N, C-alpha and C positions, 0 to 999 in steps of 0.2 A: 504494500500499499504506499501511496505517496500523498504528501500534503503540500499545498501551495499556500504560503503565508504572504499576504500583500498588505503593505501599509496604505491606509486610505488617504487619498489626497496628500501624498507624502510630504511634498515641499511645504504646503500650507500647514500641515500638522506639525512639522518641525518648527515653524515660526510661532505657532500657538503655544508650544510648550513653555516658553519663557515670557509669554505675554498673556497671562490668564484672563485679562479683561477682554480679550478678543475671542474667547471660547465660543460664543454664539454669534459672532459677527462675520459678515461676508468679507473674505480676504482673497487676494490673488497673488501669484508670484509670476514675475516676468522673465523672459528669455534674455540671452546675452544682449548687452547694450539697451536694455529696457525696451525691447522691440515689440513682443506680443505675449499673450497669456499662455503659460505652460502648466499652471496648476491652479485649481479653484477649490475653495472650500464648498461644502454642501450648500451653505447659505448663498454663496456667489452663484452656484449653479441654479438655485431657485430664482435668482434674479434674471436668469436668461442669458448670462454671460457665457459665450461659446469658447471652447478651446481654440487657441491660435488667433483669436481676434486681435488686431493691432491695438496697442495701448492707447494711441491718440483718440481712438473711437469711443473709448469708455472713460477717458481721463476726467470728464465732467462729473462723473459719479464720485470720484475721489475728492474733487474740489467741493462737491456738495455734502461731503461727510457721510455718504451712503456706502462707501467701499474703502477698504484699507489695502494698500499696495506695497509689495516688497520686491526688491531686486533679488536676483538669484544669489544665494549665499552658499556656494558649493562646498566650501570648507566645513560649514556647520552641518550640511546635509550628509556629507560623507562620513563625518564622525558619528552622527546619530544612527546612520545606516550600519556602521560597524558595531555599535552597541546593540542594535536590534538583532543583527545576525548572531552575535555572541549569546544573546539571551535565548534565541531559538535553539542554538546548539546545546544549551544546558538542559534541554528536555527531550532531545531526539538523538538517535544513534549517529546520524550523518546528515549533512546539508549540502546543497549546491546553490550558491548565490547566483541568481539569474539576472538581476539588475539591482540598482541602488535601493529599490523598495520591494523587491520580490525575492523569495527564497523557496526552493523545493526542499522537502525533508523526507528522509527514508523512515518509514514507520514499521518496517518488518519486525515481527515479534512482539509488537505492542498491542494491547487490548484497550477496550473502552475508548474508542477513537473520538467520539463526540466530546467526552470529558477532556481528552487530551487537547482537542482543538480549543476548547474554552480555557484550559490552563495556559495554552500558548498565548491566547489573546490577553488574558488577565495579567500574565507575567510581563509581557511586553508593555502593556499599559502602565503597570506599576513601576517597572525598572527603567523604562525609557520615556514613556509618555505618548507613544504613537498608537492610535487606534488601528486595528487590523481586521481583516476577514480571512477565514481559513476554508479551503476546499480540500476534501480528502476523497481519494478514489484509487482504483487499481492501476491506473496509468497516469502519466504526467499530463497528457493532453486533457484527459477527463477531469483531473484534479484542477486544472486551470479553468475548465468550464464550470466546475462546482464553485470555485472561488468567485467567478462572475455572478453566479446565482446568489451566493452568500452576500455579495456586495450590493447587488441590485435589490434584494429583499432582506436587508440586514435586520430590519425591525421584526420581520416574521420569523427568520431563522436564527436570530441572535448572533449573526456574524459567522456561523459555522454550518457547512453543508457536508454531510458524509454520504456519498453515493450508495454505499452498501446498506444504509439504514432505510432506504426507500424500496418499496416493492416494484415490480415490473411496470405496473400501470402508472405509478407516480413518475417513474423515470421517463416513460414515454411522453407523458404530459410536459415534463420539464424540457425535454428535447424539442418538442413541437412548439414550445412557447418562445424559443429563441431563434433569431435569424442565423443562417449558416456562417455569416461573417463574424459571429462571436466565437467561432472555433479557432483555437490557436493555430496560426499559420495561414489562415484564409483571410485575405484582405478584400478590398472593394473590387479590384479588377477581376480576381478569380471568382469572387462572389457573383459578379455580373455574368460571367461565363457559365457558372453553375445554374444561375436563375434562368438563363436561356434554355437550359435543358430540364427545367421544372424542379430544380433542387433549390428550395427557398429556406427551409428550416434545418436545424441540426438533425432532426429526425429524418428528413428527406435524405440528408447526406449519409447517415448511417445505413439506410436501406437502399442506397444507390448501388448499381451494378459495379462491383469492384474491378473486373477486367477493363470495363469501359473507362472508369476513372483513371486507371493506371495508363491506359493507351493515350488518353487525351491530356492528362496533367502530370504524368510521371509518378515515380515511386514515392516521392515525398508526400503527395496527397493521399496515396494509398495507405501509407503508414499513419497519417492523421486519422483516416477512417477506421483503421483497425484499432488504434488507441481509443477512439471514441466508442468503439464496440467493446472495450475492456480488455483488449489484447495488447500487452506491453510490447513496444518496439524500441524502447530506449531506456537507459538506466541513468542514474545520477552521475554527473561529472564532479567527483569530489575534489580533485585537484585541477586548478585552472591551468590549461596548457600554456607554455611559453609563447609569446607573440612572435610571429615571423616577420612582422612589419610594424613599425611604430611611426605614427604621424602625429605631430603636435602643431596645431594652427589655431588662429582665432581672428575674427574680424575686429578692427580697431574701433574704439569709441569715437575717435575723430580721424578724419583723413590725414594721412602722413605724406609729407613731400620730401622730408630730409632723409639723408642716409643714416644719420645718427638715430632717428626714431626707429627705423627698420632694424638697425644693429641691436638696439635694446631689446626689441621683440624677439629677434632670432636668438639672442643669448638666453632669454627666458625659456623659450621652447627647447633649446638644446639642453639646458639644465634639467628640465623635466624628462626629456627623452633619455638622456644618459643615466639618470637616476633609475628609470624603469629598466634599462638594460642591466644595471648592477643588481637591482632587486631580483631579477630572474636569473642571475648568474650567467649572463650572456654578453656578447659583444657583436658589433655590426661591421660588415665589410663595405657597405655602401652608404653614403650620405648625400642627401639632396636638399636643395633650398628652392622655395618658390615665393613669388610676390604677385599680387593681383591688384588691378584697379577695380573700381565699382562698375560692373557691367550693366547695372540698371541706370547709371547716369550717362545717358546718351549725349549730354551736352559737354562731357569731358572726354579728353583723349584716352584711348584704351590701350592697355599693355599688360601682357602676362609673361612673366619671366620664370624660367625653371632651368636648373642645371644640377647635375649630380656628378659624383666622382667615386671611383673605386679606391678604397684606402690601401696603401702598400702593406699595412698590417691592421687587422681588426682591432677595434678599440671600444671601450666604454668610459673613457676618461673625458670628463666634462671639459677640461681645458683644451685637450687635443681636438675634440670634436668641434668646440666653439671656434678655435683658430681656423679650422678648415671651412666651417660654415660661413664665417665672416669673409673669407676669400671668395667663396662662391657667390655670396650676396653682392660683393663689389663687382663681380663679373657680370651679373644680370641686372644690376640697378641702372635705371635710366632716369636722369633728372628731367624735370618738367612735367611729371605725372603726379596725380594724387592717388595714393595707394590706400586700399581698403582692407587688405588681408595679406598675411604672410605666414609661412610655416616651414617646418623641416620634416624630412622623411628619413628614417633609418631602416635599412633592409639588409638582406644577406646575413640575417641574424643566426648565430650558432652558439651553443654552450661554450663557456670559456675553457672547458676541459678538452674540447675537440682539437685534434692534431692539426697544425697549420703548416702549409708549405712555406718555407722561408724565402724571403726576397733577397736575391744576391746583392742588390744595390741599396739595400735599406738596413739600417742598424737592427740587429737581432737581439739587442740587449733587453732584459726584462724591463717592464714599465716601472720606473722608480716612483711613480705617483700612486701606486696601489694603496699604500697606507694613508696617503693624503685623502684619497677618495673614500676610503673606509671611515676616516675621521669625519669627513664632510657628511656622509650618510648618517652617522651616529648623532651628530649635532642637529641636523635637520629633522631627524626622527623624533628627537626629544623636544626641540624648541620651535619646530615649524619650518616649512619649506623655505620661507623667506628670511630665516635667521642668517643664512649665508647666501650671498649673491655675487655673481661676476660683476666686475666694475663696469663692463660695457652695458650691462642691463640697467644701470643707473643713469645712463646718458640722457634718457627721456622717459617721461611717463604719459605722453600724449597717446600712445598706442593702447594703453590699458582700457578695459571695458568701461562703458558708462554704466554706473550703478548708483543712481542718485538716492535710491530708497533701500540701501543696504543695511541689514540689521547687524548687530554685533556678533562676533564669533564666540559665543558664550562658553564653549567647551574647549577651544583650541588656542586661545590667545590670553595670556596673563592679564593684559590690560582690559579685556572684555569680560572677565569673571564678574558675576553678580556680587554686589555688596549687600549683605543682609543686616 
């Protein structure tokens, strides 16, 4: 048996933990650069605010005092997510973190599953403060479907749905009540194609002719059907596989015209990418840098620059990678343009223990900065990612995201700890 535990309106719930006066108030969280709505409280949903609506269209509600708005506080959300996952792991044999607010749990060998679901919800609420819903079923896809039912009818089911607790007739009614697009892995485009063949509901999908589904849509959709029928086709991924490609990029809060502004942003992204390499005990053979103008601004000159290089020796050293990245940036930079986005890409990633063919014309001496990087990681792990920064990252701050409604980092910054 599997359980899917999902944080309700996760970003908004994180903001409400430290602002109890907003418990019953409509709030929203905005995307990067305060662009559009990416999370809504139940009260905001009841006001008719749609997901993805541009902020400027509803800004008048904030000015009228009818709505509270927050910029994305990813550092806070990531820390509360970690606490939520640790809490779940304290009650189940194994977990697979699916996203920042969702987690699969292995329930094999456990009994009284409905009570376990309630225990999970209550412990997360007590230890972390995040409201959740739990779906429990024999397969992961069916567990996600049950979680959807628990969330949609949380007052009726008290936030927990256990598929095995229902008889066949109730299960059929539940499947017939939901559109096929509520099944994990079936989006709008596939849903439209299925509807053209008379498959509108989850029940229609389960009863569809399997060979025809596989012929027209492939083995992935066949597996989704079998999982919805209660036949397991996948297991938990307990250990996250190492990434084979790392990309770090972000749109700027303001348009950048100077080389110094781009250099600061590239240094920031290199630091994050190199830290990820060291975290998974790997190094990269190839590094690339790209810069973009705003393709939606037709009144401005357009330019996209990209260049990559194969390293003579693989590296996870922040200083080495930043030196190479800055050279690549200078190669592709063109003055006279207003840039909207830049980023770095690390590829050809292998474990550090892998044997490497030596370069005849390159020094084969061991990297003398390994201990320096280890000290760097220890300090940033304890005091925060920005406790150590490259000097080039401090050349400019204009590239950073616009977050005018940013809340404090209550759990990760000493200066933002609550004073009681």
